[in-house]
C-alpha positions as CSV (number, residue, x, y, z in Angstrom):
1,X,-13.9,5.6,-14.0
2,X,-12.1,8.7,-15.2
3,X,-10.4,9.2,-11.9
4,X,-9.3,5.6,-11.7
5,X,-7.8,5.8,-15.1
6,X,-6.0,9.1,-14.3
7,X,-4.5,7.6,-11.1
8,X,-3.3,4.5,-12.9
9,X,-1.8,6.6,-15.7
10,X,-0.1,8.9,-13.1
11,X,1.5,5.9,-11.3
12,X,2.6,4.3,-14.6
13,X,4.0,7.6,-15.9
14,X,6.1,8.2,-12.8
15,X,7.5,4.7,-13.0
16,X,8.3,5.1,-16.7
17,X,10.1,8.4,-16.1
18,X,12.1,6.9,-13.3
19,X,13.3,4.0,-15.4
20,X,13.6,5.3,-19.0
21,X,14.2,9.0,-18.7
22,X,17.8,10.2,-19.3
23,X,17.5,12.4,-16.3
24,X,15.7,12.2,-13.0
25,X,14.1,15.1,-11.2
26,X,15.3,15.8,-7.7
27,X,12.9,14.9,-4.9
28,X,10.7,17.8,-4.0
29,X,11.7,19.6,-0.8
30,X,9.5,21.0,2.0
31,X,9.0,24.2,0.0
32,X,7.2,22.4,-2.8
33,X,3.6,23.7,-3.6
34,X,1.0,22.3,-1.3
35,X,-0.8,20.6,-4.2
36,X,2.3,18.5,-5.0
37,X,3.8,15.4,-3.4
38,X,6.9,16.2,-1.5
39,X,9.5,13.5,-0.6
40,X,10.9,15.8,2.1
41,X,7.5,16.2,3.7
42,X,6.9,12.4,3.5
43,X,10.2,11.9,5.2
44,X,9.2,14.2,8.0
45,X,5.9,12.3,8.4
46,X,7.9,9.0,8.5
47,X,10.0,10.3,11.4
48,X,6.9,11.3,13.3
49,X,5.1,8.0,12.7
50,X,8.1,5.9,13.8
51,X,8.7,7.9,17.0
52,X,11.4,6.1,18.9
53,X,11.8,3.6,16.0
54,X,10.8,0.5,18.0
55,X,9.6,-2.7,16.3
56,X,5.8,-2.7,16.2
57,X,4.4,-6.2,15.3
58,X,0.7,-6.8,15.3
59,X,-0.8,-6.9,18.8
60,X,2.1,-5.1,20.5
61,X,1.8,-1.8,22.5
62,X,4.2,-0.3,20.0
63,X,1.8,-1.1,17.2
64,X,-1.0,0.7,19.1
65,X,1.3,3.7,19.5
66,X,2.0,3.8,15.8
67,X,-1.7,3.7,15.0
68,X,-2.3,6.5,17.4
69,X,0.3,8.6,15.6
70,X,-1.2,7.8,12.2
71,X,-4.6,8.9,13.5
72,X,-3.1,12.1,14.8
73,X,-1.6,12.8,11.3
74,X,-5.0,12.2,9.7
75,X,-6.8,14.4,12.2
76,X,-4.4,17.2,11.5
77,X,-5.3,16.9,7.8
78,X,-8.9,17.1,8.6
79,X,-9.6,13.6,7.4
80,X,-12.3,11.5,9.0
81,X,-10.9,8.1,10.1
82,X,-12.1,5.2,12.2
83,X,-10.6,1.8,13.3
84,X,-11.8,-1.7,12.4
85,X,-10.8,-4.5,14.8
86,X,-11.4,-8.2,14.7
87,X,-9.9,-11.6,14.7
88,X,-8.3,-12.7,11.5
89,X,-6.6,-16.0,10.4
90,X,-4.8,-17.1,7.4
91,X,-3.3,-20.4,6.3
92,X,-2.3,-22.5,3.4
93,X,-1.6,-26.2,2.8
94,X,2.1,-25.5,2.4
95,X,2.2,-24.1,6.0
96,X,2.3,-26.2,9.1
97,X,0.5,-23.6,11.2
98,X,-2.3,-21.0,10.8
99,X,-1.4,-17.6,12.1
100,X,-4.3,-15.8,13.9
101,X,-4.4,-12.4,15.6
102,X,-6.7,-9.7,16.7
103,X,-5.8,-6.9,14.3
104,X,-6.9,-3.2,14.0
105,X,-7.1,-1.4,10.7
106,X,-7.4,2.4,10.1
107,X,-9.9,3.4,7.5
108,X,-9.7,7.0,6.3
109,X,-12.1,8.8,3.9
110,X,-9.6,11.0,2.1
111,X,-11.7,12.4,-0.8
112,X,-15.5,12.2,-1.0
113,X,-17.4,10.7,-3.9
114,X,-20.3,8.4,-4.8
115,X,-19.0,5.8,-7.2
116,X,-16.6,2.9,-6.8
117,X,-13.8,3.7,-4.4
118,X,-10.1,4.1,-5.2
119,X,-8.3,2.5,-2.3
120,X,-4.8,3.5,-1.2
121,X,-3.3,0.9,1.0
122,X,-0.2,0.3,3.2
123,X,0.4,-1.7,6.3
124,X,1.2,-0.2,9.7
125,X,2.8,-3.2,11.4
126,X,6.4,-4.2,11.3
127,X,8.4,-7.4,11.8
128,X,9.6,-8.1,15.3
129,X,13.2,-7.6,14.3
130,X,13.2,-4.0,13.3
131,X,11.3,-0.7,13.3
132,X,9.8,-1.2,9.8
133,X,11.0,2.1,8.3
134,X,11.1,0.7,4.8
135,X,8.5,-2.1,5.3
136,X,6.1,-0.5,5.5
137,X,6.6,2.8,7.3
138,X,7.6,4.4,4.0
139,X,4.3,3.3,2.5
140,X,2.4,4.8,5.4
141,X,4.2,8.1,5.0
142,X,3.6,8.1,1.2
143,X,-0.1,7.6,1.8
144,X,-0.3,10.4,4.3
145,X,1.6,12.9,2.1
146,X,-0.5,11.8,-0.9
147,X,-3.7,12.5,1.1
148,X,-2.3,15.9,2.1
149,X,-1.7,16.8,-1.5
150,X,-5.1,15.6,-2.6
151,X,-6.8,17.6,0.2
152,X,-4.9,20.7,-0.9
153,X,-6.5,20.2,-4.4
154,X,-10.0,20.2,-3.0
155,X,-11.0,17.3,-5.1
156,X,-14.5,16.0,-5.3
157,X,-15.8,13.7,-7.9
158,X,-17.5,10.5,-8.9
159,X,-15.0,8.2,-7.1
160,X,-14.2,8.5,-3.4
161,X,-10.6,7.9,-2.4
162,X,-10.2,5.8,0.8
163,X,-6.9,5.1,2.6
164,X,-6.5,1.9,4.5
165,X,-3.7,1.3,6.9
166,X,-3.8,-2.4,7.5
167,X,-2.5,-4.4,10.6
168,X,-1.0,-7.9,10.7
169,X,0.4,-7.9,7.2
170,X,3.6,-9.5,8.3
171,X,1.6,-12.4,9.9
172,X,-0.2,-13.2,6.6
173,X,-2.2,-10.2,5.3
174,X,-4.5,-10.5,8.3
175,X,-5.7,-6.9,8.3
176,X,-6.4,-6.8,4.6
177,X,-8.3,-10.1,4.9
178,X,-10.4,-8.6,7.7
179,X,-11.2,-5.5,5.6
180,X,-12.2,-7.5,2.6
181,X,-14.3,-10.0,4.5
182,X,-17.3,-7.6,4.2
183,X,-18.7,-8.3,0.8
184,X,-20.5,-5.0,0.5
185,X,-17.4,-3.1,1.3
186,X,-15.4,-5.3,-1.1
187,X,-17.8,-4.8,-4.0
188,X,-17.6,-1.0,-3.5
189,X,-14.0,-0.9,-4.5
190,X,-13.0,0.0,-8.1
191,X,-9.2,0.0,-7.8
192,X,-6.5,-0.6,-5.2
193,X,-3.1,1.0,-5.1
194,X,-1.0,-0.9,-2.6
195,X,2.3,0.7,-1.5
196,X,4.5,-2.0,-0.2
197,X,8.2,-2.6,0.3
198,X,8.3,-5.9,-1.6
199,X,12.1,-6.2,-1.8
200,X,11.8,-9.2,-4.0
201,X,9.6,-12.1,-4.7
202,X,11.8,-15.2,-5.1
203,X,8.8,-17.2,-6.3
204,X,6.8,-14.9,-8.6
205,X,4.4,-17.6,-9.6
206,X,3.4,-17.9,-6.0
207,X,2.9,-14.2,-5.8
208,X,0.6,-14.2,-8.8
209,X,-1.3,-17.1,-7.3
210,X,-1.9,-15.0,-4.2
211,X,-3.1,-12.1,-6.4
212,X,-5.5,-14.4,-8.3
213,X,-6.8,-15.7,-5.0
214,X,-8.2,-12.3,-4.0
215,X,-8.9,-10.9,-7.5
216,X,-12.5,-10.3,-8.4
217,X,-13.8,-11.8,-11.7
218,X,-12.6,-9.8,-14.7
219,X,-10.1,-7.9,-12.5
220,X,-6.7,-6.7,-13.7
221,X,-3.6,-6.2,-11.6
222,X,-0.9,-3.8,-12.7
223,X,2.3,-4.8,-11.0
224,X,4.9,-2.0,-11.0
225,X,8.4,-2.3,-9.5
226,X,12.0,-1.4,-10.2
227,X,14.9,-3.6,-9.1
228,X,18.6,-3.3,-9.3
229,X,20.8,-5.9,-10.8
230,X,24.2,-4.7,-9.7
231,X,26.4,-7.1,-7.7
232,X,25.7,-9.9,-5.4
233,X,22.6,-9.9,-3.3
234,X,20.6,-7.6,-5.6
235,X,16.9,-8.3,-5.9
236,X,15.7,-10.1,-9.0
237,X,12.0,-10.2,-9.9
238,X,11.0,-12.3,-12.9
239,X,8.5,-11.0,-15.4
240,X,5.1,-12.7,-15.4
241,X,5.4,-13.7,-19.0
242,X,8.9,-15.2,-19.2
243,X,10.1,-15.8,-15.6
244,X,13.2,-13.8,-16.4
245,X,14.4,-10.8,-14.5
246,X,12.6,-7.6,-15.6
247,X,12.1,-4.0,-14.6
248,X,9.1,-3.5,-16.8
249,X,5.5,-3.5,-15.7
250,X,2.4,-4.7,-17.6
251,X,-1.3,-5.3,-16.9
252,X,-1.9,-8.9,-16.0
253,X,-5.2,-10.6,-16.5
254,X,-5.4,-13.5,-14.1
255,X,-8.2,-16.0,-13.4
256,X,-9.6,-15.5,-9.9
257,X,-9.5,-18.5,-7.7
258,X,-11.9,-17.4,-5.0
């Protein structure tokens, strides 16, 4: 539990500093200590992951190539990883179709432990219209650089840290659904830190309904995002409490619907 609390406090602290501090530290360069996260190193990882910067939607040869490069990065870090493949579908009444695909997740055991797992998550697929550098290649690179820094600290403790690179997110969270289909695996998770390029949620109530759909009984979601409100076309995300634009985050206690 202590490691989970520390990770949540760390994420919240970084966000608070970025929003409210009168100054902002420069992004760490490649010369940063090995135990620290480096934006420059993450950027280099992103370049290696994207390769020729081709779109890589779920099921495409390009998606398989991206997974291969992620596995190479993990192997270079000395991290044990394996793939999980299967058919996954998702649909809702508001949709007129049900997307299905055979998806392949990458599951990496970053830090050993025996208690409830802390899961770091990002998705490896992109939309068909672009190479997915922001959504969600940046999230993949952040996870890999985070794993590198954690490995450099030689952490071992009560809570294992597992990284999951899901597939088929753009089709409807298909990879995440496949991973969580296993009840034993799902029950072994204590906290999830999902790194996603949300851009904006025009219907925040719908977003919260999705969270409630997969939230375990008694679970809490901490939604943390920062949006700009300058000029036309800026992203506006309403706060959960008021529905008005907000840059603040707060823990939300939702009633699970599953």
